[in-house]
C-alpha positions in Angstrom: -111.1 47.5 -33.0 -109.3 50.4 -34.7 -107.1 53.2 -33.5 -105.6 56.0 -35.5 -102.7 53.8 -36.8 -103.7 50.1 -36.3 -106.5 47.6 -36.5 -107.0 44.5 -34.3 -108.7 41.6 -36.1 -109.2 38.1 -35.0 -106.1 35.9 -35.6 -106.8 33.3 -38.3 -104.7 30.9 -40.4 -104.6 33.6 -43.1 -102.2 35.5 -40.9 -99.6 32.7 -40.8 -97.1 34.3 -43.2 -96.9 37.4 -41.0 -96.8 35.3 -37.8 -94.0 33.2 -39.2 -92.0 36.3 -40.2 -91.9 37.2 -36.5 -91.5 33.7 -35.0 -88.6 32.8 -37.3 -86.6 35.7 -36.0 -84.2 34.7 -33.2 -84.0 38.2 -31.8 -87.8 38.9 -31.7 -88.4 35.5 -30.0 -85.4 35.5 -27.6 -87.6 36.1 -24.5 -89.9 33.1 -25.4 -89.1 29.7 -23.9 -90.3 28.2 -27.1 -87.7 29.9 -29.2 -87.8 30.6 -32.9 -89.8 28.5 -35.4 -87.5 27.1 -38.1 -90.2 26.4 -40.7 -93.6 27.7 -41.8 -95.0 24.4 -40.6 -93.5 25.0 -37.1 -95.1 28.4 -36.9 -98.4 27.0 -38.0 -98.3 24.4 -35.2 -97.3 27.1 -32.7 -100.1 29.4 -33.8 -102.7 26.7 -33.8 -103.7 27.0 -30.1 -104.4 30.7 -30.5 -107.0 30.2 -33.2 -110.8 30.5 -32.4 -111.5 26.9 -33.5 -108.9 25.5 -31.1 -109.1 28.0 -28.3 -112.7 29.2 -27.9 -111.9 31.1 -24.6 -108.9 32.9 -26.0 -109.0 36.4 -27.4 -106.2 36.6 -30.0 -105.7 39.3 -32.5 -103.5 40.2 -35.4 -102.3 43.8 -35.2 -102.4 45.3 -38.7 -101.2 48.7 -39.8 -104.0 51.0 -41.0 -102.3 54.2 -42.2 -99.1 54.8 -44.3 -96.0 55.8 -42.4 -93.5 58.4 -43.6 -91.0 57.0 -46.1 -88.1 58.1 -44.0 -89.4 56.0 -41.1 -89.8 52.9 -43.3 -86.3 53.4 -44.8 -84.7 53.8 -41.4 -86.1 50.5 -40.2 -84.5 48.0 -42.5 -85.5 44.4 -41.4 -88.2 44.1 -44.1 -89.7 47.4 -43.1 -90.9 48.1 -46.6 -92.9 44.8 -46.4 -94.3 45.2 -42.9 -94.8 48.9 -42.4 -97.4 49.3 -45.2 -101.2 49.4 -44.8 -102.4 45.9 -44.0 -99.0 44.8 -42.8 -98.9 42.3 -40.0 -97.2 44.1 -37.2 -97.7 41.5 -34.5 -100.0 39.6 -32.2 -101.7 40.4 -28.9 -104.0 38.2 -27.0 -104.8 35.7 -24.2 -103.1 32.5 -24.9 -104.6 30.9 -21.8 -107.6 31.8 -19.6 -107.5 29.5 -16.6 -107.4 30.3 -13.7 -106.6 34.0 -14.7 -106.3 35.1 -18.3 -102.7 35.8 -19.3 -102.0 38.3 -22.1 -99.0 38.0 -24.4 -97.8 40.0 -27.3 -95.0 39.9 -29.9 -94.1 42.3 -32.7 -92.0 42.4 -35.8 -88.6 44.0 -35.3 -89.3 46.5 -38.1 -91.9 48.3 -35.9 -90.0 48.2 -32.6 -89.7 51.6 -30.9 -92.6 53.2 -32.7 -95.2 52.8 -29.9 -97.2 50.0 -31.7 -97.0 47.5 -28.8 -98.5 50.0 -26.3 -101.1 51.2 -28.7 -102.1 47.6 -29.5 -102.3 46.5 -25.8 -104.4 49.6 -24.9 -106.8 48.7 -27.7 -106.8 45.0 -26.7 -107.8 45.9 -23.1 -110.8 47.8 -24.3 -112.0 44.9 -26.4 -111.1 42.3 -23.7 -113.0 44.0 -20.8 -116.0 44.7 -23.1 -116.2 41.1 -24.4 -115.2 39.2 -21.2 -117.5 40.3 -18.3 -116.7 37.1 -16.5 -113.1 38.2 -15.8 -111.9 40.8 -13.3 -108.1 40.3 -13.6 -105.6 40.0 -16.4 -102.1 38.7 -15.9 -98.9 39.3 -17.9 -95.5 37.7 -17.3 -92.1 38.8 -18.6 -88.4 38.3 -18.0 -86.8 40.5 -15.4 -84.4 41.8 -18.1 -87.1 42.4 -20.7 -87.3 46.1 -20.1 -89.2 46.9 -23.3 -92.1 44.7 -22.3 -92.1 46.0 -18.7 -92.4 49.5 -20.0 -95.3 48.6 -22.3 -97.2 47.0 -19.4 -96.5 49.9 -17.0 -97.7 52.4 -19.6 -101.0 50.4 -19.9 -101.4 50.5 -16.1 -100.4 46.9 -15.2 -99.0 46.7 -11.7 -96.1 44.5 -10.6 -97.5 41.9 -8.2 -94.9 39.2 -8.0 -91.2 38.4 -8.7 -90.2 34.7 -9.2 -86.5 33.7 -9.2 -85.2 31.0 -11.4 -88.5 29.8 -12.7 -87.6 29.0 -16.4 -84.7 28.5 -18.7 -83.6 30.2 -22.0 -80.6 28.1 -23.2 -79.4 30.9 -25.6 -79.3 33.6 -22.9 -76.6 34.2 -20.2 -77.4 33.2 -17.5 -79.7 30.4 -18.9 -81.7 30.2 -15.7 -84.1 33.1 -15.8 -86.4 35.0 -13.5 -89.8 36.4 -14.1 -92.1 39.3 -13.1 -95.8 39.0 -12.9 -97.9 42.1 -13.8 -101.6 42.3 -13.3 -104.4 44.7 -14.1 -108.0 44.8 -12.7 -111.1 45.7 -14.5 -111.7 48.5 -12.0 -108.5 50.2 -13.3 -110.3 51.0 -16.5 -112.3 54.2 -16.7 -115.4 54.5 -18.8 -113.8 57.0 -21.1 -110.4 55.3 -21.7 -107.9 52.7 -20.8 -106.4 54.0 -17.7 -107.8 55.7 -14.6 -105.7 58.3 -12.9 -104.6 57.3 -9.3 
């Protein structure tokens, strides 16, 4: 699946270096109960359940940059921007890490590309692929922390609706307070119009 700026390709073990670059970052992983991976081997173990050979029902994709960005954008990014924000660079991951009883989508991106709209673009592209390839599913869930405003904004832009709020359901020891609360968003297949991702209300 391609858009004007990115390409979604099936996540494989070949993407481990890019995956580890994200999952070894304490800031990028701060909203995950798993936390950062300290070694490449840790990231390999964490990525393993997302791969086709271990998760046949999952739909997991590497998000790769297709087109060059302006040098001033890359230079303003820091954080290995000159390594990530190049054609073929591993921007992030999007996919369904579990499918039962309702598929749950997740996504994470390298800090170098935050604020450039790549997460929304990738999720929109993923939705097209997911609904086309998975006719057996009518719903797709997404969970995020009540304070994770960036993820909430991405989900809302992609027409996910807030359906549930759960108080004190998980713990992030490095956050204050450590006991966290979650929001569950959901999107239905019927939300998707034949000509695009979202259907106007």
